[in-house]
C-alpha positions in Angstrom: 113.8 84.4 179.3 114.4 87.8 177.9 112.3 90.7 179.0 110.6 93.2 176.7 113.2 95.8 177.6 116.2 93.8 176.3 117.0 93.7 172.6 116.8 90.4 170.7 120.1 88.5 170.3 119.4 88.3 166.6 119.6 92.1 166.2 122.7 93.3 168.0 123.3 97.0 168.6 125.9 98.6 166.4 129.1 99.5 168.1 131.0 102.8 167.7 133.9 101.0 165.9 131.4 99.5 163.4 130.0 103.0 162.7 133.4 104.4 162.2 134.3 101.6 159.8 131.2 102.2 157.8 132.0 105.9 157.7 135.5 105.2 156.3 134.2 102.9 153.6 131.5 105.4 152.3 132.4 109.0 152.8 129.7 111.6 152.3 129.5 113.0 148.8 129.6 116.5 150.1 133.1 115.9 151.7 134.5 114.5 148.4 133.1 117.4 146.4 134.6 119.9 148.7 138.2 118.9 148.0 140.0 121.7 146.1 141.0 121.0 142.6 144.8 121.2 141.8 145.8 124.6 140.6 146.7 124.9 137.0 150.3 125.9 136.3 150.8 129.4 135.0 151.8 129.6 131.3 155.5 130.5 130.8 156.1 134.1 129.8 156.8 134.8 126.2 160.5 135.2 125.5 161.8 138.6 124.6 162.3 139.0 120.9 164.8 141.5 119.5 162.6 142.0 116.4 159.8 143.4 118.6 162.3 146.0 120.0 163.3 146.9 116.5 159.7 147.4 115.4 158.9 149.6 118.3 162.1 151.6 118.0 161.5 152.3 114.3 157.9 153.2 114.9 158.8 155.7 117.6 161.7 157.0 115.5 159.4 157.6 112.6 156.9 159.4 114.8 159.7 161.6 116.2 160.9 162.4 112.7 157.4 163.4 111.6 157.0 165.8 114.4 160.5 167.3 114.6 161.6 168.8 111.3 165.1 169.4 112.5 165.6 165.8 113.6 164.1 164.6 110.3 166.5 166.6 108.2 169.5 165.6 110.4 168.8 161.9 110.2 168.2 162.0 106.4 171.3 164.2 106.0 173.4 161.4 107.3 172.8 159.5 104.1 174.4 162.3 102.1 172.7 165.0 100.0 175.4 166.6 97.8 179.0 166.2 96.6 180.1 168.5 99.4 178.1 166.5 102.0 178.3 162.9 100.8 176.9 159.8 102.5 176.3 156.1 101.8 173.1 156.5 99.9 174.4 159.5 97.9 177.5 157.6 96.9 175.2 154.7 95.7 172.5 156.6 93.7 173.2 160.3 94.0 174.9 160.5 90.6 176.6 163.8 91.5 173.1 165.4 91.5 173.2 165.5 87.7 170.4 163.0 87.0 167.8 163.8 89.6 165.0 161.8 87.9 167.1 158.7 87.8 168.1 159.3 91.5 164.4 159.6 92.4 163.6 156.4 90.5 166.3 154.4 92.2 165.4 155.8 95.6 161.8 154.8 95.0 162.8 151.3 94.0 165.0 150.9 97.1 162.2 152.1 99.4 159.5 149.9 97.9 161.8 146.8 97.9 162.6 147.2 101.6 158.9 147.8 102.3 157.8 144.7 100.3 160.5 142.6 102.1 159.2 143.8 105.5 155.6 143.1 104.7 156.5 139.7 103.2 158.5 138.8 106.3 155.8 139.8 108.9 152.7 138.5 107.0 151.5 135.0 106.9 149.7 135.1 103.5 147.9 131.8 104.0 146.5 132.8 107.3 145.5 136.2 106.0 143.7 134.6 103.0 141.9 132.2 105.3 140.8 134.9 107.7 139.5 137.0 104.8 137.6 134.0 103.4 136.2 133.1 106.8 135.1 136.7 107.5 133.1 136.8 104.3 131.4 133.5 105.0 130.7 134.5 108.6 129.1 137.8 107.7 126.8 136.0 105.4 125.7 133.5 108.1 125.5 136.3 110.7 123.2 138.4 108.5 120.9 135.4 107.9 120.7 134.7 111.7 119.9 138.4 112.4 117.1 138.4 109.7 115.6 135.2 111.2 115.2 136.9 114.6 116.1 133.8 116.5 118.2 134.5 119.5 119.5 131.0 119.8 121.1 131.2 116.3 122.7 134.5 117.1 124.0 133.1 120.5 125.4 130.0 118.7 127.6 132.3 116.5 129.3 134.1 119.3 132.1 131.5 119.9 132.9 131.6 116.2 132.8 135.4 116.2 135.3 135.6 119.1 137.7 133.1 117.4 137.5 135.0 114.1 138.1 138.3 115.9 141.2 136.8 117.6 142.6 135.6 114.3 141.9 138.9 112.6 143.7 140.6 115.4 146.8 138.4 114.9 146.8 139.2 111.2 146.5 143.0 111.9 149.3 142.9 114.4 151.6 141.3 111.8 150.7 144.0 109.4 151.4 146.7 112.0 154.9 145.3 112.4 155.6 145.7 108.7 154.0 149.2 108.8 156.5 150.3 111.5 159.4 149.7 109.1 157.5 151.2 106.2 156.5 154.3 108.2 160.1 155.1 109.2 161.5 154.3 105.7 158.8 156.4 104.0 159.7 159.5 106.0 163.4 158.9 105.7 163.5 158.5 101.9 161.1 161.3 101.1 163.1 163.6 103.2 166.3 162.5 101.7 165.0 163.1 98.1 163.8 166.6 99.0 167.1 167.5 100.6 169.1 166.1 97.7 167.0 168.1 95.1 167.3 171.3 97.2 171.1 170.9 97.5 171.5 170.4 93.7 172.4 173.3 91.4 169.7 175.4 89.8 169.9 173.9 86.3 169.7 170.4 87.6 166.5 171.2 89.4 164.7 172.0 86.1 163.3 169.2 83.9 161.5 169.4 80.6 158.1 167.7 80.1 156.5 168.0 76.7 158.8 170.9 75.9 157.8 172.8 79.0 160.4 173.5 81.7 159.4 172.6 85.2 161.2 173.3 88.4 161.2 170.3 90.7 160.9 172.6 93.8 158.0 174.6 92.3 154.5 173.8 93.6 152.2 171.7 91.3 149.4 174.3 91.8 149.5 177.8 93.1 148.5 177.8 96.7 149.0 174.0 97.1 152.2 173.2 99.0 153.1 170.1 97.0 156.2 170.4 94.9 156.6 168.7 91.6 159.3 166.3 92.9 156.9 165.0 95.5 154.3 164.1 92.9 156.8 162.6 90.5 158.5 160.6 93.2 155.1 159.3 94.4 154.3 158.2 90.9 157.6 156.3 90.8 156.8 154.3 94.0 153.4 153.0 92.9 154.5 150.6 90.2 157.6 149.5 92.2 155.3 148.7 95.1 152.9 146.6 93.0 155.6 144.7 91.3 157.8 143.9 94.3 154.9 142.9 96.5 153.3 140.6 93.9 156.6 138.9 93.1 157.6 138.4 96.7 154.1 137.1 97.6 154.3 134.6 94.7 157.7 133.4 95.8 156.5 133.0 99.4 153.5 131.0 98.3 155.6 128.7 96.1 158.0 128.1 98.9 155.1 127.3 101.3 153.6 124.9 98.8 157.0 123.2 98.2 157.7 122.7 101.9 154.4 120.9 102.3 154.8 118.7 99.2 152.2 120.5 97.1 154.7 121.4 94.4 157.6 119.4 93.2 161.1 120.5 94.2 
């Protein structure tokens, strides 16, 4: 007959092995949660692009030419400025320094064509148009949220604002790439035109406008250090820039639509 101190046979005491087995089958949630997550692999570094080096090189070269007048004149002089100091560009459009207005027009066309090609190559016109449209729509929604005074509406717009800022930055970087080429070419061609006119003979430097003789090297206004050739050449470049950029953008958009089946081949 069992005593009061002995346990009942129907309720055996748990052994150490049973407790261990129960512990293996049901681990504590804290132990499972403490397991470290696998580390994410690092993204592969971006490959080096020769185009990036060219953009940086032209940008620094243009800055150096802007600061150092001697370097600017020497680099532009390599293109040729007179019959006694010829070069590739002078052979092409110099015209023996006899038709300086025609030479200026051709130089402006070449400059604006290369500039338009650079911008067209570095700019994604579809992406730029989308970012511009999204920015206008976002500003409207953002102003409405600010007027409402509800902080939750303003906070809800922050992820969209960050994404829009990232896309705008990508478009701006693409434009800066084209600007590096434009900046260098602008300084080079303007310097070359000025040196070519200065190296021409005296009669060739004088043009007639409405029966009035004007020296291309003379200032437009007294006390204003802007010669007539600079003003005339700038007026040449404006229509060339508008025409070339519009035509190249139209061709780019047509090719984009054709590749995606929007237009027939």
